[in-house]
C-alpha positions in Angstrom: 138.3 22.7 151.5 135.7 24.6 149.1 136.7 28.4 148.5 134.1 30.6 147.8 134.9 33.6 145.5 132.9 36.7 145.6 134.3 38.5 142.9 131.1 38.3 141.1 129.2 40.5 143.3 131.8 43.1 143.8 132.4 43.2 139.8 128.0 43.4 140.0 128.3 46.7 142.8 131.3 48.4 140.6 129.2 48.4 137.1 125.5 49.0 139.2 128.0 52.2 140.3 129.3 53.0 137.2 125.8 52.9 135.5 124.6 55.4 138.5 127.2 57.6 137.7 126.9 58.0 134.5 123.3 59.0 135.2 123.8 61.6 137.5 126.5 63.3 135.3 123.9 62.7 132.5 121.0 64.7 134.3 123.6 67.4 135.1 124.6 68.1 131.2 120.6 68.2 130.7 120.1 70.9 133.4 122.7 72.6 132.2 121.4 72.7 129.3 118.3 73.9 129.8 119.0 76.1 131.9 121.5 77.4 129.0 118.7 77.4 126.5 116.3 79.2 128.5 118.5 82.7 129.8 121.6 82.1 127.6 120.2 81.8 124.2 117.0 84.0 124.1 120.0 86.4 126.1 122.3 86.0 122.6 119.7 85.8 120.3 118.3 89.5 121.8 121.6 90.9 121.9 122.4 89.6 117.8 119.1 91.2 116.9 119.9 94.6 118.8 122.9 95.0 116.8 121.3 93.8 113.6 118.9 96.5 114.1 121.1 99.2 114.5 123.6 98.2 111.6 119.8 98.8 109.5 119.6 102.3 110.9 123.0 102.8 109.8 122.7 101.1 106.6 119.3 103.6 106.1 121.4 106.5 106.7 124.4 105.6 104.4 121.7 105.3 101.7 119.9 108.5 102.3 123.3 110.2 102.1 124.3 108.0 99.0 120.8 109.3 97.0 121.7 113.2 98.3 124.5 113.4 96.4 122.9 111.7 93.4 120.5 114.4 93.3 122.3 117.2 94.5 125.0 116.7 91.8 122.4 116.0 89.0 124.1 112.5 88.4 121.0 111.3 86.4 123.5 108.3 84.8 125.2 106.7 88.4 123.9 103.7 89.6 124.3 103.5 93.1 124.4 99.8 94.7 123.4 99.3 99.0 123.8 96.0 100.6 121.3 95.1 103.4 121.6 92.0 105.4 118.3 90.4 105.7 118.2 89.2 109.7 121.3 88.5 111.9 122.9 85.3 109.8 124.4 82.5 111.6 123.4 80.9 114.3 122.0 77.5 114.4 122.6 77.5 109.9 126.0 77.6 111.1 126.9 75.2 114.1 127.7 71.5 113.7 127.1 67.9 115.3 123.8 67.0 117.0 123.1 69.4 120.0 125.4 72.4 118.9 122.2 74.0 117.1 120.5 74.2 120.0 123.1 75.3 122.1 122.9 78.8 119.5 120.1 81.6 118.7 117.7 81.1 115.7 118.9 82.9 112.8 116.2 85.8 112.3 115.1 86.9 108.8 113.7 89.8 107.3 111.7 91.4 104.2 112.9 95.0 102.0 110.5 95.9 99.7 109.9 99.2 97.5 105.8 99.8 98.6 103.6 102.4 97.6 100.9 102.3 100.4 99.0 105.5 98.7 100.9 107.9 100.9 100.5 111.6 99.1 101.9 114.9 99.4 100.5 117.8 98.6 101.6 121.2 97.8 99.4 124.3 96.9 100.8 127.5 96.1 99.0 131.0 95.3 100.8 131.1 92.2 102.0 127.3 91.5 98.9 125.6 91.7 99.1 122.2 93.3 101.4 119.5 92.9 101.0 115.8 94.2 103.8 113.9 95.3 103.9 109.7 95.3 105.4 108.6 98.8 106.8 105.0 98.0 109.0 103.6 100.0 111.9 101.5 100.0 111.0 99.2 103.7 113.2 96.9 106.1 110.7 94.9 108.1 112.7 92.9 110.8 111.3 89.1 111.7 113.0 89.0 114.5 113.1 85.5 117.3 113.6 87.1 120.5 114.0 91.5 120.1 110.6 93.1 118.9 110.0 94.0 115.6 110.5 96.7 113.8 110.1 98.1 110.6 113.0 101.1 109.0 111.9 103.0 105.7 113.3 105.6 103.3 110.1 107.9 102.7 110.5 111.5 100.8 114.2 111.8 101.3 114.1 110.8 105.6 114.5 107.8 107.3 111.7 106.5 109.8 111.5 103.8 112.4 108.0 101.8 112.8 107.6 99.8 115.8 104.7 98.9 118.2 104.5 102.0 120.1 104.4 104.4 117.0 106.7 106.1 114.5 109.3 108.3 114.5 111.9 110.2 112.0 115.6 109.4 112.4 116.7 111.5 109.4 114.6 114.5 108.3 112.9 115.0 105.1 114.6 116.8 102.4 113.0 120.0 102.7 113.6 123.2 105.1 111.6 126.0 106.6 113.9 128.9 106.9 113.5 133.0 107.4 114.9 135.8 104.4 114.1 139.2 103.3 112.7 139.6 100.0 113.3 142.4 97.6 111.0 144.7 99.5 113.1 143.7 102.4 110.4 142.3 104.3 110.8 139.1 106.4 109.1 136.2 104.5 109.5 132.0 105.0 111.7 130.5 102.6 110.7 126.9 101.4 113.1 124.2 100.0 111.6 121.2 99.2 113.3 117.8 97.4 109.7 116.1 96.2 112.0 112.2 96.4 109.5 109.5 95.0 111.1 105.7 95.1 109.7 103.6 91.6 110.3 99.7 92.5 107.3 98.0 90.8 106.4 97.2 94.8 108.6 94.6 94.5 110.3 92.4 97.6 112.8 89.6 98.7 112.9 87.9 101.8 114.4 85.7 103.8 118.0 85.6 105.1 121.7 86.6 103.8 123.2 89.7 101.6 120.6 92.0 99.4 121.8 94.3 96.9 119.3 97.3 96.5 120.4 99.4 92.8 119.0 102.9 92.5 119.3 105.7 90.2 117.8 109.0 89.4 115.2 109.4 86.6 115.4 112.8 84.7 112.3 114.8 85.9 111.1 118.5 85.0 111.2 120.9 87.3 107.8 121.5 88.4 107.6 124.1 91.1 110.2 127.3 90.8 111.8 129.7 93.0 109.0 132.1 93.1 107.2 134.2 95.6 103.7 133.4 96.9 101.5 134.6 98.8 100.6 131.7 100.8 101.7 128.1 100.3 100.0 124.6 102.0 101.8 121.5 102.3 99.6 118.7 103.5 100.5 114.9 104.0 97.6 112.2 103.4 98.8 108.6 104.8 96.9 105.7 106.5 97.7 105.2 109.8 97.3 108.2 112.7 100.8 107.4 114.2 102.0 107.9 111.3 100.3 111.0 110.9 101.1 112.5 114.3 104.4 112.0 113.3 104.4 113.9 110.5 102.6 116.5 112.0 105.7 117.4 114.7 107.6 117.6 111.0 106.2 120.7 110.0 
């Protein structure tokens, strides 16, 4: 009597079932990864870059306050050190394994520089003559991957934000216009302006990671003293229309 053995066929069916199951599982994983990379990764990257730009705004605020303390207290021999983080950091530079870098946002970068764009402020009074200020600036230019690019900069004692839809003033420059009475008890306008100019030889640093900016106050001669004038004119000459419109709103 012959006995027929059917176990090889069952083994083949079982192996085929395992292969199909593995392919289906792989398809589900690929679909999940595609959805994650399409929606979750950009959302996380956008949140990281928004948080980073908010931190940059805070650092420029601290920088402005610290520089103000130098000239208010006449600290010419004190060096001020401020650290700025270029870009978001982390991201795929910190992930390990073969696929994990794909599941994290790409780290953004930035460039920080001292620029002289040719902007000038001119003060003209009836008794003091003309005085021109070089409006050089400390600039942080983002290179974002998921959020709009923004440029924060410090100029003449103020903090400004520039992006695609225009330029706005975050912190007012170091000048004030108030009303007071002169010696004849007549109401006049009192203008207090601190001409702050940065000197940095148009240097710049780009990339990703922390960068230290060292600043100190140079000794300068007082060129404009507090005195009564019949008239005073302050004009700002900048290179683009949005910036000019922004300065017009400050006076």
